[in-house]
C-alpha positions as CSV (number, residue, x, y, z in Angstrom):
1,M,-4.5,15.3,18.9
2,N,-1.1,15.8,17.2
3,I,-1.7,13.9,14.0
4,K,2.1,13.6,13.4
5,N,2.5,11.6,16.5
6,S,-0.7,9.5,16.0
7,L,-0.7,5.8,15.7
8,P,-1.7,5.7,12.0
9,I,1.0,8.2,10.9
10,T,3.7,6.5,13.1
11,L,2.7,3.1,11.6
12,L,3.1,4.5,8.1
13,Q,6.5,6.0,9.0
14,V,7.7,2.6,10.3
15,I,6.5,0.7,7.2
16,T,8.1,3.2,4.8
17,G,11.4,3.2,6.7
18,T,11.4,6.9,7.7
19,K,11.2,6.0,11.4
20,L,12.7,3.2,13.4
21,H,10.5,1.4,15.8
22,N,11.6,1.8,19.4
23,D,10.2,0.8,22.8
24,S,8.1,3.9,23.2
25,E,4.7,3.2,21.8
26,P,2.8,6.1,20.1
27,P,-0.5,7.4,21.6
28,Y,-3.3,5.0,20.6
29,S,-7.0,4.5,21.0
30,I,-9.3,1.5,20.4
31,S,-11.0,3.5,17.7
32,A,-7.6,4.0,15.9
33,I,-6.8,0.3,16.1
34,N,-10.2,-0.6,14.8
35,W,-9.8,1.8,11.9
36,L,-6.4,0.3,11.0
37,I,-8.0,-3.1,11.0
38,K,-10.8,-1.9,8.8
39,T,-8.5,-0.3,6.3
40,R,-6.5,-3.6,6.1
41,L,-3.5,-2.6,8.1
42,G,-4.2,-4.8,11.1
43,S,-1.5,-7.3,10.2
44,V,1.1,-4.5,9.9
45,L,0.1,-3.1,13.3
46,F,0.4,-6.6,14.9
47,E,3.9,-7.1,13.5
48,M,5.3,-3.6,14.0
49,F,3.8,-2.9,17.5
50,P,3.5,-6.3,19.2
51,T,3.8,-4.9,22.7
52,L,0.8,-2.6,22.6
53,P,-1.1,-3.2,25.9
54,L,-4.3,-4.5,24.3
55,S,-7.2,-6.4,25.7
56,P,-7.1,-10.2,25.0
57,E,-10.0,-9.8,22.6
58,L,-8.4,-7.1,20.5
59,S,-5.0,-8.9,20.6
60,S,-6.7,-12.1,19.4
61,Q,-8.4,-10.1,16.6
62,L,-5.1,-8.7,15.4
63,K,-3.5,-12.1,15.5
64,T,-6.3,-13.5,13.4
65,E,-6.0,-10.6,10.9
66,T,-2.3,-11.4,10.6
67,L,-2.8,-15.1,10.0
68,T,-5.5,-14.4,7.5
69,A,-3.3,-11.9,5.7
70,K,-0.4,-14.4,5.5
71,F,-2.7,-17.2,4.2
72,W,-4.3,-15.0,1.6
73,Q,-1.0,-13.6,0.4
74,Q,0.4,-17.1,-0.1
75,T,-2.8,-18.2,-1.9
76,Q,-2.6,-15.2,-4.2
77,Y,1.1,-15.5,-4.8
78,Q,0.9,-19.2,-5.7
79,A,-1.9,-18.4,-8.1
80,V,0.3,-15.8,-9.8
81,V,3.3,-18.2,-10.0
82,E,1.1,-20.8,-11.5
83,L,-0.5,-18.5,-14.1
84,I,2.7,-16.7,-15.2
85,S,4.7,-19.9,-15.3
86,E,2.1,-21.2,-17.8
87,L,2.2,-17.9,-19.7
88,N,6.0,-18.0,-19.8
89,A,5.7,-21.5,-21.4
90,H,3.8,-19.8,-24.2
91,N,6.5,-17.0,-24.5
92,L,4.2,-14.5,-22.7
93,S,5.4,-12.2,-20.0
94,P,2.8,-9.9,-18.5
95,T,3.4,-6.7,-16.7
96,L,2.5,-6.7,-13.0
97,L,0.3,-3.8,-11.8
98,K,-0.8,-2.2,-8.5
99,G,-0.5,-4.3,-5.3
100,I,1.1,-7.4,-6.7
101,S,3.9,-5.4,-8.3
102,V,4.7,-3.0,-5.4
103,G,3.9,-5.5,-2.6
104,S,6.2,-8.2,-3.9
105,K,9.2,-5.9,-4.5
106,F,9.1,-3.1,-1.9
107,Y,7.1,-4.0,1.2
108,P,9.0,-5.3,4.3
109,K,6.7,-8.3,4.2
110,P,4.6,-9.0,1.1
111,Y,1.4,-9.8,3.2
112,F,1.5,-6.2,4.5
113,R,0.1,-5.1,1.1
114,A,-3.5,-6.3,1.0
115,M,-5.1,-6.9,-2.4
116,R,-8.6,-7.7,-3.5
117,D,-7.6,-8.9,-7.0
118,I,-4.5,-9.3,-9.1
119,D,-3.9,-7.0,-12.1
120,L,-1.8,-8.0,-15.1
121,L,-1.2,-5.9,-18.2
122,V,-0.8,-7.7,-21.5
123,E,-0.5,-6.7,-25.2
124,E,-3.8,-6.5,-27.0
125,D,-2.8,-9.1,-29.5
126,Q,-1.9,-11.5,-26.6
127,I,-5.3,-11.3,-24.8
128,E,-6.8,-14.3,-26.6
129,Q,-3.8,-16.5,-25.7
130,V,-3.8,-15.3,-22.1
131,E,-7.5,-16.1,-21.8
132,Q,-7.0,-19.6,-23.2
133,V,-4.5,-20.2,-20.4
134,M,-6.9,-18.8,-17.8
135,L,-9.6,-21.3,-19.0
136,K,-7.0,-24.1,-18.9
137,L,-6.2,-23.3,-15.2
138,G,-9.9,-23.4,-14.3
139,Y,-10.7,-19.7,-14.2
140,K,-14.1,-18.4,-15.3
141,Q,-15.2,-14.9,-16.3
142,K,-17.7,-13.3,-13.9
143,S,-19.2,-9.8,-13.7
144,H,-22.6,-8.1,-12.9
145,L,-22.0,-5.8,-15.9
146,P,-22.9,-6.8,-19.5
147,D,-20.2,-8.1,-21.8
148,S,-20.7,-5.1,-24.0
149,F,-19.3,-2.9,-21.2
150,Y,-15.9,-4.5,-21.5
151,I,-15.5,-4.1,-25.2
152,T,-13.9,-0.7,-24.7
153,H,-13.0,-1.0,-21.1
154,H,-9.3,-1.1,-20.0
155,H,-9.5,-4.7,-18.8
156,T,-11.5,-7.7,-19.9
157,I,-14.3,-9.4,-17.9
158,P,-12.7,-10.3,-14.5
159,W,-11.6,-13.9,-14.0
160,Q,-12.4,-15.9,-10.9
161,H,-11.2,-19.3,-9.8
162,P,-14.3,-20.9,-8.2
163,E,-12.4,-23.0,-5.7
164,K,-9.5,-20.7,-4.8
165,E,-11.7,-17.6,-4.9
166,I,-8.8,-15.7,-6.6
167,W,-9.6,-12.9,-8.9
168,F,-7.5,-11.7,-11.9
169,E,-8.0,-8.6,-14.1
170,I,-6.3,-8.8,-17.5
171,H,-5.6,-5.2,-18.6
172,R,-5.2,-3.9,-22.1
173,G,-4.5,-0.4,-20.8
174,L,-4.2,1.5,-17.5
175,F,-7.3,3.7,-17.5
176,P,-10.9,3.3,-18.6
177,P,-12.4,5.6,-21.3
178,S,-14.2,7.6,-18.5
179,S,-10.8,8.7,-17.1
180,P,-9.4,12.1,-18.2
181,C,-6.0,10.3,-18.5
182,Y,-7.4,7.7,-21.0
183,S,-6.3,9.7,-24.1
184,S,-3.1,11.1,-22.5
185,N,0.0,10.4,-24.5
186,T,1.7,9.6,-21.2
187,F,-0.3,6.4,-20.9
188,S,-0.5,5.3,-24.5
189,I,0.4,1.7,-25.3
190,E,3.6,3.0,-27.0
191,T,4.8,5.0,-23.9
192,I,3.9,2.2,-21.5
193,S,5.8,-0.3,-23.6
194,S,8.9,1.9,-23.7
195,E,8.7,2.5,-19.9
196,K,8.2,-1.0,-18.6
197,I,11.2,-2.8,-17.2
198,R,12.2,-6.5,-17.1
199,S,11.9,-8.1,-13.7
200,N,11.1,-11.5,-12.1
201,F,8.6,-12.9,-9.7
202,N,9.8,-16.0,-7.9
203,D,12.2,-16.7,-10.7
204,I,9.6,-16.3,-13.5
205,K,9.7,-13.6,-16.1
206,V,7.5,-10.6,-15.8
207,Y,7.6,-6.9,-16.5
208,R,6.9,-4.0,-14.1
209,L,6.1,-0.4,-14.9
210,G,9.1,1.9,-14.7
211,Y,9.3,3.7,-11.4
212,E,8.4,7.1,-12.7
213,I,5.3,6.0,-14.6
214,Q,4.4,3.7,-11.8
215,I,4.3,6.6,-9.3
216,L,2.0,8.5,-11.8
217,Y,-0.3,5.4,-12.2
218,I,-0.6,5.0,-8.4
219,A,-1.3,8.6,-7.8
220,I,-3.9,8.9,-10.6
221,H,-5.7,5.7,-9.7
222,W,-5.9,6.9,-6.1
223,G,-6.9,10.5,-6.9
224,E,-9.5,10.0,-9.6
225,S,-12.1,8.7,-7.1
226,F,-12.3,9.0,-3.3
227,K,-11.6,5.6,-1.7
228,Q,-11.7,5.5,2.1
229,I,-11.1,1.8,2.7
230,G,-7.6,0.9,1.4
231,G,-6.8,4.4,0.4
232,L,-3.7,4.5,2.6
233,F,-1.9,2.0,0.4
234,A,-1.3,4.6,-2.2
235,L,0.7,6.6,0.3
236,V,2.7,3.6,1.4
237,D,3.2,2.3,-2.2
238,T,4.5,5.6,-3.4
239,A,6.8,6.3,-0.4
240,L,8.4,2.9,-0.6
241,I,9.2,3.3,-4.3
242,I,10.7,6.7,-3.7
243,N,12.6,5.6,-0.6
244,N,14.1,2.5,-2.2
245,T,14.9,3.6,-5.8
246,E,16.6,6.3,-7.8
247,I,13.8,8.3,-9.4
248,D,14.5,10.3,-12.6
249,W,12.6,13.4,-11.5
250,D,13.0,15.2,-14.9
251,K,11.5,12.2,-16.6
252,L,8.6,12.1,-14.0
253,A,8.0,15.8,-14.5
254,Q,7.9,15.3,-18.3
255,L,5.5,12.3,-18.1
256,A,3.3,14.4,-15.7
257,K,3.3,17.5,-17.9
258,E,-0.5,17.7,-18.1
259,P,-1.9,19.5,-15.0
260,E,-4.7,16.9,-14.6
261,V,-1.9,14.3,-14.1
262,A,0.4,16.5,-12.1
263,N,-2.2,17.6,-9.6
264,Y,-2.6,14.0,-8.3
265,V,1.1,13.4,-8.1
266,F,2.0,16.7,-6.6
267,F,-0.5,16.5,-3.8
268,L,0.4,12.9,-3.0
269,L,4.1,13.8,-2.7
270,T,3.3,17.0,-0.7
271,Y,1.3,14.9,1.8
272,L,4.1,12.3,2.1
273,D,6.6,15.1,2.7
274,K,4.5,16.9,5.3
275,Y,4.1,13.7,7.4
276,S,7.8,12.6,7.0
277,L,7.1,9.5,4.8
278,I,9.8,10.4,2.3
279,S,13.4,9.8,3.3
280,N,14.9,10.8,0.0
281,N,16.0,14.4,0.2
282,T,16.3,14.6,-3.6
283,A,12.6,13.9,-3.9
284,K,11.8,16.9,-1.7
285,L,13.8,19.2,-3.9
286,N,12.4,17.9,-7.2
287,F,8.7,17.3,-7.0
288,Y,8.0,21.0,-7.0
289,K,9.0,20.9,-10.7
290,L,5.6,19.3,-11.4
291,N,3.4,21.4,-13.6
292,H,0.4,21.4,-11.2
293,S,-2.5,23.9,-10.8
294,L,-3.3,23.4,-7.1
295,S,-3.5,26.4,-4.9
296,T,-2.5,26.5,-1.2
297,F,-6.2,26.4,-0.3
298,D,-6.8,23.4,-2.6
299,I,-4.0,21.5,-0.9
300,Y,-5.3,22.5,2.5
301,V,-8.8,21.1,1.8
302,L,-7.4,17.9,0.3
303,E,-5.0,17.4,3.2
304,K,-8.0,17.7,5.6
305,L,-9.9,15.1,3.7
306,V,-7.0,12.6,3.6
307,T,-6.2,13.2,7.3
308,N,-9.8,13.0,8.6
309,Y,-11.2,10.2,6.5
310,L,-8.2,8.1,5.3
311,V,-5.7,8.4,8.1
312,L,-8.0,8.8,11.2
313,G,-11.1,7.1,9.8
314,K,-13.4,9.9,11.0
315,P,-17.1,9.0,10.5
316,F,-19.0,10.9,7.8
317,G,-21.6,13.4,8.9
318,R,-24.9,14.8,7.8
319,I,-23.4,17.4,5.5
320,L,-20.0,15.8,4.8
321,T,-21.5,12.4,3.7
322,I,-19.3,10.0,1.8
323,N,-20.9,11.2,-1.4
324,N,-20.3,14.9,-0.6
325,V,-16.7,14.2,0.4
326,A,-16.2,12.5,-2.9
327,I,-17.7,15.6,-4.7
328,L,-15.3,17.9,-2.8
329,W,-12.4,15.5,-3.6
330,K,-13.1,15.7,-7.3
331,I,-13.6,19.5,-7.3
332,F,-10.4,20.4,-5.4
333,F,-8.3,18.1,-7.6
334,S,-9.6,19.6,-10.8
335,T,-7.7,22.2,-12.9
336,K,-10.4,24.8,-12.4
337,P,-9.4,28.2,-10.9
338,S,-9.6,28.1,-7.1
339,L,-12.3,30.8,-6.9
340,Q,-14.4,28.8,-9.2
341,K,-13.9,25.7,-7.0
342,L,-15.1,27.6,-3.9
343,I,-18.2,28.7,-5.8
344,L,-18.9,25.2,-7.2
345,A,-18.4,23.3,-4.0
346,P,-21.7,24.2,-2.3
347,V,-23.5,24.2,-5.7
348,Y,-22.4,20.7,-6.5
349,I,-23.3,19.5,-3.0
350,I,-26.8,20.8,-3.4
351,F,-27.0,19.8,-7.1
352,P,-24.8,16.7,-7.4
353,P,-23.4,16.9,-11.0
354,K,-23.8,13.2,-11.8
355,S,-27.3,12.8,-10.4
356,D,-30.2,12.4,-12.8
357,K,-32.4,14.0,-10.0
358,K,-30.3,17.0,-9.3
359,F,-33.1,19.4,-10.4
360,N,-35.9,17.3,-8.9
361,L,-37.5,19.4,-6.2
362,K,-38.5,16.3,-4.1
363,F,-34.9,15.0,-4.3
364,L,-33.5,18.5,-3.3
365,F,-35.9,18.8,-0.3
366,S,-34.9,15.3,0.8
367,R,-31.2,16.3,0.7
368,I,-31.9,19.5,2.7
369,K,-33.9,17.5,5.2
370,N,-31.0,15.1,5.7
371,F,-28.5,18.0,6.1
372,L,-30.7,19.5,8.8
373,F,-32.2,16.6,10.7
374,K,-30.4,13.3,9.9
375,S,-28.2,12.1,12.7
376,S,-24.5,11.7,12.0
377,Y,-23.0,8.3,11.8
């Protein structure tokens, strides 16, 4: 299959504005459509390609997905308007993060950008006021993790509305302490404050991250852990920002000066460029300035992982299980020399670095047995 002419890539090109939809439908399969539904792009497919000759059952499923996406988007947006209006009344203006920020500003239709929860960034000394407002509006904190976990975490205990089933995360920072980017000057409170920009959301006052730091944030959040379901949204988010704004590429390169930051951004932009998701020619000339440490082979491996598991939804196998793919993802994004990555890849698959049982013989024999005899799924 020519991946560049596949239904998923064509759909991404249409969303990001690099390809106009015409009457000739791209090659498609039932498995491709089912994958797009699973990765939360069913409503986009229904709107962008309404004339696909589908069975009544599949057509009905896509219509249901679209109605659900519209309803859920309206419910989330109303909750955001209600909360931020109340915060504005207390002279508080939070910064919109992730899906709520990009979806409301750049997507052709806001409900195309699926979200599980709503992320807001506030100043540390404003958290208590914000939480008082949350309580007033009927939200309650809920988590399976102990309260102590959130003392140093980058957001407080998540808030849920028991009737609306809306979730909010109130952030004090962009990354958790476990992230290599946690201590980076690029994402210090001072830098974030200087880079955020005034904006509005349904005529209420908010901030958004500046476009350059927002691209970095999306890329790092996407790259630090392998996410198959929903992972395509990082590609669309980034492409839409680049295609619809003027990016200061010198600033972006300066903000991404550390290789552990630049690797995520460089690869993401490389992939967007390869599959014609960037229409901005200036972007193509400038992202090579990024101080990355990825080799041609590193990029090749990462491209294969994205294409097979995020774009095409290929099932995992007996060796390339979801856990082993996540291991390869982390290794080939790292700043280690390429030869060292090649050596470490099979070692880490046999001896998973984060497993307490990695030197347990019973555990190792079990893994080898699964590699040799377990059926693929």
